[in-house]
N, C-alpha and C positions, 0 to 999 in steps of 0.2 A: 228638032222642028217640032216632036211631039209638047216638048215641054214648054214651047212657043203660043202650040197651038192652044194649050191647057190652061195657059196664063199662069205657068211659072214663072219664075224669076230667076233660081239659082239651081245650079250642079253643085252637089256633094260627090266629088269623084275621089272615090279610096284609093290611096296614092303608097301606104306605106302599112301593108295588112299584118306583115310579122315582121319586121329588124329587115325589109327588101324596099324596094322602090320600082315603081313605075314611072320610072322620070330618068336622068343621069342624074346621080349622086356620087361625090367621092367618099363617102362613108358607108356607105350598105352596097351588099348587091342586088342586081336585075331579079323583078319577083321572078319565082318559076309558075305567077299566073300566065303569065305569057310567054314560057319556053319549058319545054323539060328539066328544070331545075335551075335552083339557084344562080346567077351569078352568066346567065346567058344574054349577051345584047342581043337587043332582037331587031335591030338596024330600026328601028324609030323612037320618036317621044310619043309615047301617051300621052302624057300632061300636056306638052306643049300643044299639042296635037288638040286635048280637049279643051283648054285654053283660047286659043283662036278661032275655034269652033261654036265656042257658047259668046265670046264677043263678040264676035259676027252678027251673034242674035240679038246684041242687047243683054243677055244674061252674065250672072256673074259666075265664079268658077272658084268654089273653096276645096282645099286640100285637106283631104280625111286621114287621118293618122290613127293608128293606133302607139300607145308609148311604150308596154311594154312587151307585149304577146310574142315570143320569138316560134316557135313551134310546140307539137305537140309530141311528147313523147314517143319514139318508134315515128315519126314523120306522116305527114301525108301524101296524096298523092299531090296536091296542092302546094307542098311547103317541101322541096328537096334539099339536103343537104349537100349535093354537089356544087360546090362554089366554086369555078373556074377564076372570078380576078380574087380569089382570099380576100375578100372582104367578109364571109362570113363570122360573125361573134365567136363560133366553137372554135374557129381556127384564133382567133388574133387576141378575143378575150372571154377566154371559158369560164371565168372566172367572176365574169360579171350575170353568168347564168345561176338560176336557179330550177331546182326539177321538183310540181308538185304535184301531184296524182298521175295526170296525162299530159300535164300545162308544162312547157319552159319557157320561162318567161325571165325579162331582165329584173335583178333587183334593185328594185326601187326607192333602196336605202343607200345607196353607192354612192356618193357626190360624181363619181366617175362617169354613172348612167347617165344622170339629171345631165353633165356638162354634154355629153354624146348627145341627146336629145335635144338639147339646145343647139349644139352643133348643126342634128341633122336640117332644123326646123329654118334653121337662122340662112341654110344653104338653099332651100324650097324659097325663101323668101327673097333672096336675096338673087336667084336665077331664075326666077318665075313671074308672070305678072299675075299673080293668084290675087285673088278679092279677100280671101279667109283659110283660115286653118281650123278644121273642127277635131276634135278629139273625141274620141270613141269612148265606151264605159268600160273598158277592161280597164280597172287599175289596180288593184289585187286582186287575184283568180276567185272567182263562186270559189265558196266552201266546199268543201268534201268532208263528210259525215268519217270521226273518228281519224283523219289527218290532219297534221298541226303544218301551218305552212314555216317550211324550214328556213329560218333567219333570225337564228339563234346567236351565231355565231356573229352577223353583222350588226346584230341588236348590242352585242358585249363590243364591238370593234366601234362602233359611230351611234352613242346612247343620246348625245345632244343634251344630256342633264334629263332624259327622261326617266321614269321609273315605270312607267305603266305602257307596256307593249303595244296596244289598240290605240293611244294616243300617238305615241313616237310612229307609228305608219301611217295616220293621218296625218302627222305633220310634214313623212315623205311626201307624201300626193301633195299636200298644202304646196309644198316648195318646188314641186316642178311646176305649177298651175301657176303659180307666181311669176316666177322666173321666165316660162314661157309667154309668159303675157309682156313682161318686160323687156324681151329678146325681141319678140314682134314689133312690139310700139318703137324701139328703138328706130329698126330699120327702117320700118315703113308704117307711121303712124296709122294710114289710112286702111290697114290689113285687119280684120277682123276676127276676132280669135273667139269659140265657140265651144262648149262640151254637147254631148249628147250622153247624159247620162242613164243609167236606170232609174226608171220612176218613181222609185220611193227613198226620198230622203230618209225619214224615222219614222216609224208609226205613232199616232197621235198615246197612245197608251205606253212606250217609250221615252215620248218629248211632247211637251204642250206644245211645239212649235210644231211637232210632224201634223201629217196626213190622216187622215179619216180611213186609213185603209190597214188591212190586218196581211201585209207581207210579210210572207217568211223569210226572205231575203229583205236587206235595206241599203244603199250606198254608203250610211255612216258606221253602221254596227259590222258590216258583210265587207263590204267594196272597200271602205276606210276611204271612202271621200265625201267631205264635206262640203256638198255643194252650195250648202247655204250660206256656207263663209264666203264662198268663192264671188256668191252673187255679190255678198254685204259689204266686201271688198273690194268691188268692181276687178277682178282680174281674170 
C-alpha cells in the first residue's frame, strides 16, 4: 500500500539470500529468515503471497537472489546450518563450497554450480508469476587484505584455455549472467533480468571508459563482474 501511495511500481523481494528459499524450492531449503534454522517449513509461501498482493495493486514483483553466497564461517544467527530437509549444500555438495576469510560461497568456476543456479532460477520462473529476477552484487567476495581467494584447484581443473586468473574469474561470472538470461528468456521471454551491482565498473585512471571516480573497489577488478560487457551484449 505504501508503494502505491508513493507512486512506486515494483517490489524487489529478496527470495534467495544465501542458498536458501523464501518460496517452495525443490533444490534449496527454507530460509532461516522465516524460522530458527534452515529447512523449517513456515507453513505458508512468502513469494506467492508477495506476488498476489503486488498484482492486486498493479505492482510488479521481482525475485531478488544472491548467486553464490552460502553463509558466514561460524554461521550467523540468521543463517543456521541445521537443515531438516537435507537440501543444505554442506550435506549434499560440500565440494561446491569455498571458504574465504569469514565467507562461505559456491565456487563460481564449477559448471555444476552454474547449472544449479540455472535450475534454481528456472524453478522460480516455472512455478511463480514473477515479473523479473534481480541478482545482487555478491559475485566474487569483496577482497580481504593479505588473503587470496582459494580457487587454485578449480583453476587447474577448469582453466577453459585461460592463463590469467583474473580474466578466468570474470569469464566465470560472464557465463552465469549469459546463461541465466538465456534460461529466463527461454521459459518466459517477458520476465525481466536485472543486476544490482556495486556502483563503480572501473575508475577512469584504470580504464579510459571508466567513471570519474576513485573507488577503492571496482566491479571489474575486485568482484570480477564486467557489468559494462553485460550491457553491451544485451545479457
